[in-house]
CHARMM-style PDB file with segment names, atoms N, HN, CA, C and O in Angstrom:
ATOM      1  N   MET     1       6.128 -22.525  10.469  1.00  0.00      PROA
ATOM      2  CA  MET     1       6.663 -21.209  10.181  1.00  0.00      PROA
ATOM      3  C   MET     1       7.736 -20.903  11.216  1.00  0.00      PROA
ATOM      4  O   MET     1       7.488 -20.968  12.420  1.00  0.00      PROA
ATOM      5  N   ASN     2       8.911 -20.572  10.743  1.00  0.00      PROA
ATOM      6  HN  ASN     2       9.112 -20.519   9.765  1.00  0.00      PROA
ATOM      7  CA  ASN     2      10.015 -20.226  11.627  1.00  0.00      PROA
ATOM      8  C   ASN     2      10.080 -18.723  11.796  1.00  0.00      PROA
ATOM      9  O   ASN     2      10.257 -17.996  10.819  1.00  0.00      PROA
ATOM     10  N   LEU     3       9.940 -18.248  13.021  1.00  0.00      PROA
ATOM     11  HN  LEU     3       9.796 -18.838  13.815  1.00  0.00      PROA
ATOM     12  CA  LEU     3      10.037 -16.818  13.288  1.00  0.00      PROA
ATOM     13  C   LEU     3      11.382 -16.537  13.935  1.00  0.00      PROA
ATOM     14  O   LEU     3      11.730 -17.123  14.960  1.00  0.00      PROA
ATOM     15  N   LEU     4      12.121 -15.645  13.330  1.00  0.00      PROA
ATOM     16  HN  LEU     4      11.839 -15.169  12.497  1.00  0.00      PROA
ATOM     17  CA  LEU     4      13.420 -15.263  13.856  1.00  0.00      PROA
ATOM     18  C   LEU     4      13.319 -13.873  14.441  1.00  0.00      PROA
ATOM     19  O   LEU     4      12.779 -12.979  13.790  1.00  0.00      PROA
ATOM     20  N   CYS     5      13.814 -13.658  15.634  1.00  0.00      PROA
ATOM     21  HN  CYS     5      14.253 -14.384  16.163  1.00  0.00      PROA
ATOM     22  CA  CYS     5      13.812 -12.332  16.249  1.00  0.00      PROA
ATOM     23  C   CYS     5      15.253 -11.931  16.519  1.00  0.00      PROA
ATOM     24  O   CYS     5      16.020 -12.675  17.130  1.00  0.00      PROA
ATOM     25  N   THR     6      15.596 -10.762  16.057  1.00  0.00      PROA
ATOM     26  HN  THR     6      14.973 -10.158  15.560  1.00  0.00      PROA
ATOM     27  CA  THR     6      16.936 -10.252  16.327  1.00  0.00      PROA
ATOM     28  C   THR     6      16.908  -9.528  17.659  1.00  0.00      PROA
ATOM     29  O   THR     6      15.850  -9.027  18.041  1.00  0.00      PROA
ATOM     30  N   PRO     7      18.015  -9.445  18.386  1.00  0.00      PROA
ATOM     31  CA  PRO     7      18.030  -8.775  19.681  1.00  0.00      PROA
ATOM     32  C   PRO     7      17.626  -7.298  19.600  1.00  0.00      PROA
ATOM     33  O   PRO     7      17.031  -6.771  20.540  1.00  0.00      PROA
ATOM     34  N   ALA     8      17.940  -6.631  18.492  1.00  0.00      PROA
ATOM     35  HN  ALA     8      18.422  -7.059  17.728  1.00  0.00      PROA
ATOM     36  CA  ALA     8      17.626  -5.210  18.364  1.00  0.00      PROA
ATOM     37  C   ALA     8      16.161  -4.976  18.013  1.00  0.00      PROA
ATOM     38  O   ALA     8      15.681  -3.848  18.130  1.00  0.00      PROA
ATOM     39  N   SER     9      15.448  -5.997  17.591  1.00  0.00      PROA
ATOM     40  HN  SER     9      15.837  -6.913  17.496  1.00  0.00      PROA
ATOM     41  CA  SER     9      14.067  -5.830  17.149  1.00  0.00      PROA
ATOM     42  C   SER     9      13.195  -6.921  17.750  1.00  0.00      PROA
ATOM     43  O   SER     9      13.607  -8.077  17.844  1.00  0.00      PROA
ATOM     44  N   SER    10      12.000  -6.551  18.151  1.00  0.00      PROA
ATOM     45  HN  SER    10      11.665  -5.611  18.074  1.00  0.00      PROA
ATOM     46  CA  SER    10      11.067  -7.541  18.677  1.00  0.00      PROA
ATOM     47  C   SER    10      10.124  -8.035  17.576  1.00  0.00      PROA
ATOM     48  O   SER    10       9.260  -8.874  17.830  1.00  0.00      PROA
ATOM     49  N   HSD    11      10.289  -7.514  16.355  1.00  0.00      PROA
ATOM     50  HN  HSD    11      10.991  -6.832  16.149  1.00  0.00      PROA
ATOM     51  CA  HSD    11       9.443  -7.934  15.244  1.00  0.00      PROA
ATOM     52  C   HSD    11       9.999  -9.206  14.616  1.00  0.00      PROA
ATOM     53  O   HSD    11      11.209  -9.320  14.421  1.00  0.00      PROA
ATOM     54  N   PRO    12       9.139 -10.153  14.299  1.00  0.00      PROA
ATOM     55  CA  PRO    12       9.628 -11.379  13.667  1.00  0.00      PROA
ATOM     56  C   PRO    12      10.112 -11.099  12.243  1.00  0.00      PROA
ATOM     57  O   PRO    12       9.604 -10.204  11.567  1.00  0.00      PROA
ATOM     58  N   VAL    13      11.082 -11.861  11.807  1.00  0.00      PROA
ATOM     59  HN  VAL    13      11.495 -12.588  12.356  1.00  0.00      PROA
ATOM     60  CA  VAL    13      11.604 -11.761  10.452  1.00  0.00      PROA
ATOM     61  C   VAL    13      11.140 -12.994   9.699  1.00  0.00      PROA
ATOM     62  O   VAL    13      11.455 -14.118  10.090  1.00  0.00      PROA
ATOM     63  N   LEU    14      10.393 -12.793   8.623  1.00  0.00      PROA
ATOM     64  HN  LEU    14      10.137 -11.880   8.305  1.00  0.00      PROA
ATOM     65  CA  LEU    14       9.857 -13.906   7.853  1.00  0.00      PROA
ATOM     66  C   LEU    14      10.737 -14.181   6.642  1.00  0.00      PROA
ATOM     67  O   LEU    14      11.316 -13.267   6.055  1.00  0.00      PROA
ATOM     68  N   GLN    15      10.823 -15.428   6.288  1.00  0.00      PROA
ATOM     69  HN  GLN    15      10.353 -16.170   6.765  1.00  0.00      PROA
ATOM     70  CA  GLN    15      11.496 -15.817   5.052  1.00  0.00      PROA
ATOM     71  C   GLN    15      10.552 -15.492   3.889  1.00  0.00      PROA
ATOM     72  O   GLN    15       9.342 -15.382   4.088  1.00  0.00      PROA
ATOM     73  N   ASP    16      11.094 -15.337   2.683  1.00  0.00      PROA
ATOM     74  HN  ASP    16      12.077 -15.426   2.521  1.00  0.00      PROA
ATOM     75  CA  ASP    16      10.274 -14.968   1.527  1.00  0.00      PROA
ATOM     76  C   ASP    16       9.130 -15.948   1.279  1.00  0.00      PROA
ATOM     77  O   ASP    16       8.025 -15.526   0.935  1.00  0.00      PROA
ATOM     78  N   HSD    17       9.372 -17.238   1.446  1.00  0.00      PROA
ATOM     79  HN  HSD    17      10.269 -17.581   1.725  1.00  0.00      PROA
ATOM     80  CA  HSD    17       8.320 -18.219   1.187  1.00  0.00      PROA
ATOM     81  C   HSD    17       7.218 -18.188   2.259  1.00  0.00      PROA
ATOM     82  O   HSD    17       6.169 -18.804   2.064  1.00  0.00      PROA
ATOM     83  N   GLU    18       7.425 -17.496   3.372  1.00  0.00      PROA
ATOM     84  HN  GLU    18       8.276 -16.996   3.530  1.00  0.00      PROA
ATOM     85  CA  GLU    18       6.435 -17.404   4.444  1.00  0.00      PROA
ATOM     86  C   GLU    18       5.565 -16.156   4.327  1.00  0.00      PROA
ATOM     87  O   GLU    18       4.583 -16.016   5.056  1.00  0.00      PROA
ATOM     88  N   ARG    19       5.914 -15.258   3.423  1.00  0.00      PROA
ATOM     89  HN  ARG    19       6.711 -15.372   2.830  1.00  0.00      PROA
ATOM     90  CA  ARG    19       5.183 -13.995   3.290  1.00  0.00      PROA
ATOM     91  C   ARG    19       3.872 -14.194   2.529  1.00  0.00      PROA
ATOM     92  O   ARG    19       3.725 -15.119   1.730  1.00  0.00      PROA
ATOM     93  N   GLN    20       2.928 -13.297   2.803  1.00  0.00      PROA
ATOM     94  HN  GLN    20       3.047 -12.545   3.452  1.00  0.00      PROA
ATOM     95  CA  GLN    20       1.642 -13.324   2.125  1.00  0.00      PROA
ATOM     96  C   GLN    20       1.461 -11.989   1.407  1.00  0.00      PROA
ATOM     97  O   GLN    20       1.738 -10.934   1.978  1.00  0.00      PROA
ATOM     98  N   ARG    21       1.005 -12.031   0.180  1.00  0.00      PROA
ATOM     99  HN  ARG    21       0.780 -12.888  -0.283  1.00  0.00      PROA
ATOM    100  CA  ARG    21       0.819 -10.828  -0.616  1.00  0.00      PROA
ATOM    101  C   ARG    21      -0.301  -9.971  -0.024  1.00  0.00      PROA
ATOM    102  O   ARG    21      -1.346 -10.488   0.372  1.00  0.00      PROA
ATOM    103  N   CYS    22      -0.076  -8.671   0.031  1.00  0.00      PROA
ATOM    104  HN  CYS    22       0.772  -8.251  -0.290  1.00  0.00      PROA
ATOM    105  CA  CYS    22      -1.061  -7.728   0.548  1.00  0.00      PROA
ATOM    106  C   CYS    22      -1.846  -7.138  -0.617  1.00  0.00      PROA
ATOM    107  O   CYS    22      -1.255  -6.633  -1.571  1.00  0.00      PROA
ATOM    108  N   GLU    23      -3.163  -7.198  -0.548  1.00  0.00      PROA
ATOM    109  HN  GLU    23      -3.643  -7.609   0.227  1.00  0.00      PROA
ATOM    110  CA  GLU    23      -3.989  -6.647  -1.613  1.00  0.00      PROA
ATOM    111  C   GLU    23      -4.398  -5.221  -1.239  1.00  0.00      PROA
ATOM    112  O   GLU    23      -4.945  -4.985  -0.162  1.00  0.00      PROA
ATOM    113  N   VAL    24      -4.129  -4.277  -2.139  1.00  0.00      PROA
ATOM    114  HN  VAL    24      -3.686  -4.468  -3.014  1.00  0.00      PROA
ATOM    115  CA  VAL    24      -4.437  -2.866  -1.911  1.00  0.00      PROA
ATOM    116  C   VAL    24      -5.737  -2.531  -2.622  1.00  0.00      PROA
ATOM    117  O   VAL    24      -5.895  -2.826  -3.807  1.00  0.00      PROA
ATOM    118  N   TRP    25      -6.668  -1.915  -1.900  1.00  0.00      PROA
ATOM    119  HN  TRP    25      -6.539  -1.676  -0.938  1.00  0.00      PROA
ATOM    120  CA  TRP    25      -7.940  -1.477  -2.465  1.00  0.00      PROA
ATOM    121  C   TRP    25      -7.986   0.041  -2.437  1.00  0.00      PROA
ATOM    122  O   TRP    25      -7.361   0.674  -1.587  1.00  0.00      PROA
ATOM    123  N   THR    26      -8.721   0.615  -3.361  1.00  0.00      PROA
ATOM    124  HN  THR    26      -9.229   0.101  -4.052  1.00  0.00      PROA
ATOM    125  CA  THR    26      -8.891   2.063  -3.386  1.00  0.00      PROA
ATOM    126  C   THR    26     -10.303   2.387  -3.852  1.00  0.00      PROA
ATOM    127  O   THR    26     -10.969   1.563  -4.479  1.00  0.00      PROA
ATOM    128  N   ARG    27     -10.745   3.588  -3.539  1.00  0.00      PROA
ATOM    129  HN  ARG    27     -10.204   4.258  -3.029  1.00  0.00      PROA
ATOM    130  CA  ARG    27     -12.093   4.019  -3.901  1.00  0.00      PROA
ATOM    131  C   ARG    27     -12.030   4.653  -5.281  1.00  0.00      PROA
ATOM    132  O   ARG    27     -11.268   5.592  -5.506  1.00  0.00      PROA
ATOM    133  N   VAL    28     -12.836   4.135  -6.205  1.00  0.00      PROA
ATOM    134  HN  VAL    28     -13.455   3.372  -6.022  1.00  0.00      PROA
ATOM    135  CA  VAL    28     -12.900   4.649  -7.570  1.00  0.00      PROA
ATOM    136  C   VAL    28     -14.360   4.850  -7.938  1.00  0.00      PROA
ATOM    137  O   VAL    28     -15.158   3.914  -7.884  1.00  0.00      PROA
ATOM    138  N   MET    29     -14.703   6.070  -8.311  1.00  0.00      PROA
ATOM    139  HN  MET    29     -14.055   6.830  -8.355  1.00  0.00      PROA
ATOM    140  CA  MET    29     -16.061   6.388  -8.774  1.00  0.00      PROA
ATOM    141  C   MET    29     -17.136   5.900  -7.808  1.00  0.00      PROA
ATOM    142  O   MET    29     -18.159   5.365  -8.235  1.00  0.00      PROA
ATOM    143  N   GLY    30     -16.907   6.083  -6.509  1.00  0.00      PROA
ATOM    144  HN  GLY    30     -16.076   6.518  -6.162  1.00  0.00      PROA
ATOM    145  CA  GLY    30     -17.918   5.778  -5.512  1.00  0.00      PROA
ATOM    146  C   GLY    30     -17.935   4.357  -4.994  1.00  0.00      PROA
ATOM    147  O   GLY    30     -18.767   4.034  -4.146  1.00  0.00      PROA
ATOM    148  N   TYR    31     -17.062   3.504  -5.461  1.00  0.00      PROA
ATOM    149  HN  TYR    31     -16.386   3.766  -6.149  1.00  0.00      PROA
ATOM    150  CA  TYR    31     -17.017   2.144  -4.936  1.00  0.00      PROA
ATOM    151  C   TYR    31     -15.564   1.705  -4.810  1.00  0.00      PROA
ATOM    152  O   TYR    31     -14.670   2.328  -5.383  1.00  0.00      PROA
ATOM    153  N   HSD    32     -15.332   0.648  -4.070  1.00  0.00      PROA
ATOM    154  HN  HSD    32     -16.058   0.142  -3.604  1.00  0.00      PROA
ATOM    155  CA  HSD    32     -13.972   0.170  -3.806  1.00  0.00      PROA
ATOM    156  C   HSD    32     -13.611  -0.978  -4.752  1.00  0.00      PROA
ATOM    157  O   HSD    32     -14.420  -1.865  -5.021  1.00  0.00      PROA
ATOM    158  N   ARG    33     -12.362  -0.932  -5.252  1.00  0.00      PROA
ATOM    159  HN  ARG    33     -11.705  -0.210  -5.034  1.00  0.00      PROA
ATOM    160  CA  ARG    33     -11.855  -1.972  -6.149  1.00  0.00      PROA
ATOM    161  C   ARG    33     -10.416  -2.285  -5.781  1.00  0.00      PROA
ATOM    162  O   ARG    33      -9.699  -1.408  -5.299  1.00  0.00      PROA
ATOM    163  N   PRO    34      -9.978  -3.524  -5.999  1.00  0.00      PROA
ATOM    164  CA  PRO    34      -8.564  -3.843  -5.762  1.00  0.00      PROA
ATOM    165  C   PRO    34      -7.710  -3.232  -6.874  1.00  0.00      PROA
ATOM    166  O   PRO    34      -8.080  -3.286  -8.047  1.00  0.00      PROA
ATOM    167  N   VAL    35      -6.580  -2.656  -6.507  1.00  0.00      PROA
ATOM    168  HN  VAL    35      -6.280  -2.612  -5.554  1.00  0.00      PROA
ATOM    169  CA  VAL    35      -5.689  -2.040  -7.473  1.00  0.00      PROA
ATOM    170  C   VAL    35      -5.165  -3.088  -8.455  1.00  0.00      PROA
ATOM    171  O   VAL    35      -4.858  -2.763  -9.602  1.00  0.00      PROA
ATOM    172  N   SER    36      -5.063  -4.330  -8.017  1.00  0.00      PROA
ATOM    173  HN  SER    36      -5.312  -4.594  -7.086  1.00  0.00      PROA
ATOM    174  CA  SER    36      -4.555  -5.391  -8.894  1.00  0.00      PROA
ATOM    175  C   SER    36      -5.442  -5.610 -10.119  1.00  0.00      PROA
ATOM    176  O   SER    36      -4.981  -6.172 -11.112  1.00  0.00      PROA
ATOM    177  N   SER    37      -6.708  -5.177 -10.070  1.00  0.00      PROA
ATOM    178  HN  SER    37      -7.082  -4.720  -9.263  1.00  0.00      PROA
ATOM    179  CA  SER    37      -7.599  -5.362 -11.214  1.00  0.00      PROA
ATOM    180  C   SER    37      -7.539  -4.187 -12.198  1.00  0.00      PROA
ATOM    181  O   SER    37      -8.208  -4.218 -13.231  1.00  0.00      PROA
ATOM    182  N   PHE    38      -6.750  -3.157 -11.892  1.00  0.00      PROA
ATOM    183  HN  PHE    38      -6.206  -3.132 -11.053  1.00  0.00      PROA
ATOM    184  CA  PHE    38      -6.633  -2.000 -12.771  1.00  0.00      PROA
ATOM    185  C   PHE    38      -5.835  -2.336 -14.021  1.00  0.00      PROA
ATOM    186  O   PHE    38      -4.949  -3.190 -13.997  1.00  0.00      PROA
ATOM    187  N   ASN    39      -6.163  -1.645 -15.124  1.00  0.00      PROA
ATOM    188  HN  ASN    39      -6.883  -0.951 -15.143  1.00  0.00      PROA
ATOM    189  CA  ASN    39      -5.343  -1.766 -16.317  1.00  0.00      PROA
ATOM    190  C   ASN    39      -4.099  -0.886 -16.146  1.00  0.00      PROA
ATOM    191  O   ASN    39      -3.979  -0.180 -15.145  1.00  0.00      PROA
ATOM    192  N   THR    40      -3.183  -0.920 -17.103  1.00  0.00      PROA
ATOM    193  HN  THR    40      -3.280  -1.494 -17.916  1.00  0.00      PROA
ATOM    194  CA  THR    40      -1.906  -0.204 -16.988  1.00  0.00      PROA
ATOM    195  C   THR    40      -2.110   1.301 -16.781  1.00  0.00      PROA
ATOM    196  O   THR    40      -1.433   1.905 -15.949  1.00  0.00      PROA
ATOM    197  N   GLY    41      -3.029   1.903 -17.524  1.00  0.00      PROA
ATOM    198  HN  GLY    41      -3.579   1.412 -18.200  1.00  0.00      PROA
ATOM    199  CA  GLY    41      -3.276   3.344 -17.402  1.00  0.00      PROA
ATOM    200  C   GLY    41      -3.817   3.736 -16.039  1.00  0.00      PROA
ATOM    201  O   GLY    41      -3.388   4.735 -15.461  1.00  0.00      PROA
ATOM    202  N   LYS    42      -4.746   2.962 -15.527  1.00  0.00      PROA
ATOM    203  HN  LYS    42      -5.094   2.150 -15.996  1.00  0.00      PROA
ATOM    204  CA  LYS    42      -5.336   3.260 -14.211  1.00  0.00      PROA
ATOM    205  C   LYS    42      -4.310   3.064 -13.097  1.00  0.00      PROA
ATOM    206  O   LYS    42      -4.325   3.805 -12.114  1.00  0.00      PROA
ATOM    207  N   LYS    43      -3.405   2.064 -13.235  1.00  0.00      PROA
ATOM    208  HN  LYS    43      -3.393   1.462 -14.033  1.00  0.00      PROA
ATOM    209  CA  LYS    43      -2.334   1.879 -12.250  1.00  0.00      PROA
ATOM    210  C   LYS    43      -1.411   3.090 -12.251  1.00  0.00      PROA
ATOM    211  O   LYS    43      -0.946   3.519 -11.196  1.00  0.00      PROA
ATOM    212  N   GLY    44      -1.145   3.641 -13.431  1.00  0.00      PROA
ATOM    213  HN  GLY    44      -1.523   3.292 -14.288  1.00  0.00      PROA
ATOM    214  CA  GLY    44      -0.322   4.848 -13.523  1.00  0.00      PROA
ATOM    215  C   GLY    44      -0.990   6.027 -12.845  1.00  0.00      PROA
ATOM    216  O   GLY    44      -0.328   6.781 -12.132  1.00  0.00      PROA
ATOM    217  N   GLU    45      -2.296   6.206 -13.051  1.00  0.00      PROA
ATOM    218  HN  GLU    45      -2.834   5.593 -13.631  1.00  0.00      PROA
ATOM    219  CA  GLU    45      -3.035   7.286 -12.386  1.00  0.00      PROA
ATOM    220  C   GLU    45      -3.000   7.113 -10.876  1.00  0.00      PROA
ATOM    221  O   GLU    45      -2.849   8.088 -10.140  1.00  0.00      PROA
ATOM    222  N   PHE    46      -3.138   5.881 -10.413  1.00  0.00      PROA
ATOM    223  HN  PHE    46      -3.260   5.088 -11.011  1.00  0.00      PROA
ATOM    224  CA  PHE    46      -3.114   5.608  -8.980  1.00  0.00      PROA
ATOM    225  C   PHE    46      -1.758   6.001  -8.384  1.00  0.00      PROA
ATOM    226  O   PHE    46      -1.695   6.569  -7.293  1.00  0.00      PROA
ATOM    227  N   ALA    47      -0.677   5.695  -9.103  1.00  0.00      PROA
ATOM    228  HN  ALA    47      -0.727   5.234  -9.989  1.00  0.00      PROA
ATOM    229  CA  ALA    47       0.673   6.010  -8.621  1.00  0.00      PROA
ATOM    230  C   ALA    47       0.931   7.512  -8.589  1.00  0.00      PROA
ATOM    231  O   ALA    47       1.754   7.972  -7.798  1.00  0.00      PROA
ATOM    232  N   GLU    48       0.251   8.281  -9.425  1.00  0.00      PROA
ATOM    233  HN  GLU    48      -0.418   7.907 -10.067  1.00  0.00      PROA
ATOM    234  CA  GLU    48       0.460   9.730  -9.494  1.00  0.00      PROA
ATOM    235  C   GLU    48      -0.413  10.515  -8.521  1.00  0.00      PROA
ATOM    236  O   GLU    48      -0.287  11.737  -8.445  1.00  0.00      PROA
ATOM    237  N   ARG    49      -1.282   9.860  -7.786  1.00  0.00      PROA
ATOM    238  HN  ARG    49      -1.385   8.867  -7.847  1.00  0.00      PROA
ATOM    239  CA  ARG    49      -2.161  10.571  -6.849  1.00  0.00      PROA
ATOM    240  C   ARG    49      -1.356  11.343  -5.822  1.00  0.00      PROA
ATOM    241  O   ARG    49      -0.293  10.907  -5.380  1.00  0.00      PROA
ATOM    242  N   VAL    50      -1.884  12.495  -5.454  1.00  0.00      PROA
ATOM    243  HN  VAL    50      -2.747  12.849  -5.814  1.00  0.00      PROA
ATOM    244  CA  VAL    50      -1.242  13.344  -4.453  1.00  0.00      PROA
ATOM    245  C   VAL    50      -2.160  13.389  -3.239  1.00  0.00      PROA
ATOM    246  O   VAL    50      -3.350  13.683  -3.360  1.00  0.00      PROA
ATOM    247  N   TYR    51      -1.602  13.097  -2.073  1.00  0.00      PROA
ATOM    248  HN  TYR    51      -0.636  12.858  -1.975  1.00  0.00      PROA
ATOM    249  CA  TYR    51      -2.365  13.125  -0.834  1.00  0.00      PROA
ATOM    250  C   TYR    51      -2.027  14.408  -0.092  1.00  0.00      PROA
ATOM    251  O   TYR    51      -0.867  14.819  -0.076  1.00  0.00      PROA
ATOM    252  N   PHE    52      -3.003  15.041   0.514  1.00  0.00      PROA
ATOM    253  HN  PHE    52      -3.945  14.708   0.501  1.00  0.00      PROA
ATOM    254  CA  PHE    52      -2.765  16.307   1.178  1.00  0.00      PROA
ATOM    255  C   PHE    52      -3.492  16.352   2.507  1.00  0.00      PROA
ATOM    256  O   PHE    52      -4.384  15.548   2.777  1.00  0.00      PROA
ATOM    257  N   GLN    53      -3.089  17.318   3.339  1.00  0.00      PROA
ATOM    258  HN  GLN    53      -2.365  17.971   3.120  1.00  0.00      PROA
ATOM    259  CA  GLN    53      -3.746  17.575   4.620  1.00  0.00      PROA
ATOM    260  C   GLN    53      -4.445  18.919   4.498  1.00  0.00      PROA
ATOM    261  O   GLN    53      -3.802  19.925   4.196  1.00  0.00      PROA
ATOM    262  N   GLU    54      -5.738  18.948   4.726  1.00  0.00      PROA
ATOM    263  HN  GLU    54      -6.260  18.131   4.971  1.00  0.00      PROA
ATOM    264  CA  GLU    54      -6.490  20.193   4.634  1.00  0.00      PROA
ATOM    265  C   GLU    54      -6.058  21.124   5.758  1.00  0.00      PROA
ATOM    266  O   GLU    54      -6.006  20.712   6.917  1.00  0.00      PROA
ATOM    267  N   PRO    55      -5.745  22.390   5.424  1.00  0.00      PROA
ATOM    268  CA  PRO    55      -5.317  23.342   6.469  1.00  0.00      PROA
ATOM    269  C   PRO    55      -6.398  23.508   7.540  1.00  0.00      PROA
ATOM    270  O   PRO    55      -7.591  23.533   7.238  1.00  0.00      PROA
ATOM    271  N   GLY    56      -5.960  23.619   8.786  1.00  0.00      PROA
ATOM    272  HN  GLY    56      -4.990  23.599   9.031  1.00  0.00      PROA
ATOM    273  CA  GLY    56      -6.880  23.835   9.899  1.00  0.00      PROA
ATOM    274  C   GLY    56      -7.489  22.563  10.462  1.00  0.00      PROA
ATOM    275  O   GLY    56      -8.246  22.628  11.431  1.00  0.00      PROA
ATOM    276  N   GLN    57      -7.185  21.422   9.890  1.00  0.00      PROA
ATOM    277  HN  GLN    57      -6.570  21.369   9.103  1.00  0.00      PROA
ATOM    278  CA  GLN    57      -7.720  20.168  10.375  1.00  0.00      PROA
ATOM    279  C   GLN    57      -6.697  19.489  11.283  1.00  0.00      PROA
ATOM    280  O   GLN    57      -5.495  19.698  11.112  1.00  0.00      PROA
ATOM    281  N   PRO    58      -7.148  18.678  12.248  1.00  0.00      PROA
ATOM    282  CA  PRO    58      -6.204  17.972  13.116  1.00  0.00      PROA
ATOM    283  C   PRO    58      -5.290  17.082  12.276  1.00  0.00      PROA
ATOM    284  O   PRO    58      -5.704  16.525  11.259  1.00  0.00      PROA
ATOM    285  N   ASP    59      -4.036  16.961  12.724  1.00  0.00      PROA
ATOM    286  HN  ASP    59      -3.700  17.414  13.550  1.00  0.00      PROA
ATOM    287  CA  ASP    59      -3.069  16.146  12.006  1.00  0.00      PROA
ATOM    288  C   ASP    59      -3.496  14.688  12.071  1.00  0.00      PROA
ATOM    289  O   ASP    59      -3.783  14.167  13.149  1.00  0.00      PROA
ATOM    290  N   GLN    60      -3.537  14.033  10.919  1.00  0.00      PROA
ATOM    291  HN  GLN    60      -3.304  14.456  10.044  1.00  0.00      PROA
ATOM    292  CA  GLN    60      -3.881  12.621  10.837  1.00  0.00      PROA
ATOM    293  C   GLN    60      -2.780  11.908  10.086  1.00  0.00      PROA
ATOM    294  O   GLN    60      -2.028  12.527   9.333  1.00  0.00      PROA
ATOM    295  N   THR    61      -2.686  10.611  10.290  1.00  0.00      PROA
ATOM    296  HN  THR    61      -3.297  10.109  10.901  1.00  0.00      PROA
ATOM    297  CA  THR    61      -1.698   9.839   9.560  1.00  0.00      PROA
ATOM    298  C   THR    61      -2.188   9.699   8.130  1.00  0.00      PROA
ATOM    299  O   THR    61      -3.177   9.020   7.853  1.00  0.00      PROA
ATOM    300  N   VAL    62      -1.469  10.361   7.226  1.00  0.00      PROA
ATOM    301  HN  VAL    62      -0.666  10.912   7.451  1.00  0.00      PROA
ATOM    302  CA  VAL    62      -1.842  10.349   5.819  1.00  0.00      PROA
ATOM    303  C   VAL    62      -0.624   9.932   5.022  1.00  0.00      PROA
ATOM    304  O   VAL    62       0.481  10.416   5.271  1.00  0.00      PROA
ATOM    305  N   ARG    63      -0.814   9.049   4.077  1.00  0.00      PROA
ATOM    306  HN  ARG    63      -1.712   8.657   3.875  1.00  0.00      PROA
ATOM    307  CA  ARG    63       0.290   8.638   3.215  1.00  0.00      PROA
ATOM    308  C   ARG    63       0.648   9.830   2.331  1.00  0.00      PROA
ATOM    309  O   ARG    63      -0.196  10.319   1.581  1.00  0.00      PROA
ATOM    310  N   THR    64       1.883  10.296   2.412  1.00  0.00      PROA
ATOM    311  HN  THR    64       2.569   9.898   3.022  1.00  0.00      PROA
ATOM    312  CA  THR    64       2.293  11.475   1.669  1.00  0.00      PROA
ATOM    313  C   THR    64       2.903  11.124   0.326  1.00  0.00      PROA
ATOM    314  O   THR    64       2.978  11.978  -0.558  1.00  0.00      PROA
ATOM    315  N   GLN    65       3.338   9.894   0.155  1.00  0.00      PROA
ATOM    316  HN  GLN    65       3.277   9.201   0.873  1.00  0.00      PROA
ATOM    317  CA  GLN    65       3.905   9.459  -1.120  1.00  0.00      PROA
ATOM    318  C   GLN    65       3.022   8.360  -1.681  1.00  0.00      PROA
ATOM    319  O   GLN    65       2.682   7.418  -0.964  1.00  0.00      PROA
ATOM    320  N   PRO    66       2.641   8.460  -2.953  1.00  0.00      PROA
ATOM    321  CA  PRO    66       1.838   7.388  -3.537  1.00  0.00      PROA
ATOM    322  C   PRO    66       2.648   6.102  -3.613  1.00  0.00      PROA
ATOM    323  O   PRO    66       3.875   6.124  -3.697  1.00  0.00      PROA
ATOM    324  N   SER    67       1.946   5.003  -3.582  1.00  0.00      PROA
ATOM    325  HN  SER    67       0.949   4.985  -3.513  1.00  0.00      PROA
ATOM    326  CA  SER    67       2.634   3.718  -3.683  1.00  0.00      PROA
ATOM    327  C   SER    67       3.114   3.516  -5.111  1.00  0.00      PROA
ATOM    328  O   SER    67       2.547   4.089  -6.041  1.00  0.00      PROA
ATOM    329  N   PRO    68       4.147   2.713  -5.294  1.00  0.00      PROA
ATOM    330  CA  PRO    68       4.637   2.483  -6.648  1.00  0.00      PROA
ATOM    331  C   PRO    68       3.617   1.707  -7.468  1.00  0.00      PROA
ATOM    332  O   PRO    68       2.760   1.016  -6.917  1.00  0.00      PROA
ATOM    333  N   VAL    69       3.714   1.826  -8.778  1.00  0.00      PROA
ATOM    334  HN  VAL    69       4.410   2.387  -9.226  1.00  0.00      PROA
ATOM    335  CA  VAL    69       2.801   1.114  -9.664  1.00  0.00      PROA
ATOM    336  C   VAL    69       3.049  -0.378  -9.500  1.00  0.00      PROA
ATOM    337  O   VAL    69       4.188  -0.844  -9.518  1.00  0.00      PROA
ATOM    338  N   LEU    70       1.972  -1.104  -9.340  1.00  0.00      PROA
ATOM    339  HN  LEU    70       1.046  -0.726  -9.324  1.00  0.00      PROA
ATOM    340  CA  LEU    70       2.082  -2.547  -9.175  1.00  0.00      PROA
ATOM    341  C   LEU    70       2.297  -3.192 -10.540  1.00  0.00      PROA
ATOM    342  O   LEU    70       1.893  -2.642 -11.565  1.00  0.00      PROA
ATOM    343  N   GLU    71       2.923  -4.336 -10.549  1.00  0.00      PROA
ATOM    344  HN  GLU    71       3.251  -4.783  -9.717  1.00  0.00      PROA
ATOM    345  CA  GLU    71       3.211  -5.006 -11.812  1.00  0.00      PROA
ATOM    346  C   GLU    71       1.920  -5.385 -12.522  1.00  0.00      PROA
ATOM    347  O   GLU    71       0.900  -5.632 -11.880  1.00  0.00      PROA
ATOM    348  N   THR    72       1.968  -5.430 -13.847  1.00  0.00      PROA
ATOM    349  HN  THR    72       2.798  -5.229 -14.369  1.00  0.00      PROA
ATOM    350  CA  THR    72       0.780  -5.788 -14.618  1.00  0.00      PROA
ATOM    351  C   THR    72       0.676  -7.292 -14.720  1.00  0.00      PROA
ATOM    352  O   THR    72       1.678  -8.006 -14.713  1.00  0.00      PROA
ATOM    353  N   ALA    73      -0.542  -7.752 -14.814  1.00  0.00      PROA
ATOM    354  HN  ALA    73      -1.356  -7.172 -14.820  1.00  0.00      PROA
ATOM    355  CA  ALA    73      -0.759  -9.205 -14.863  1.00  0.00      PROA
ATOM    356  C   ALA    73      -0.714  -9.717 -16.276  1.00  0.00      PROA
ATOM    357  OT1 ALA    73      -0.877 -10.916 -16.503  1.00  0.00      PROA
TER     358      ALA     73
END
């Protein structure tokens, strides 16, 4: 694996063939499932989810934009 570092960044830059796919899991009906196993409708629902911060609670890192719909298999 060839890691390239640019002077402006200390993060390695990977070539496309060196990348590994990230599997996203989410909690559905009390248990966790990979989003990749969802049908088209469920992927659409997942993409439309709205994340919020409850007022009066300490600020936490929360994803404010839902992830895009993953391609169907």
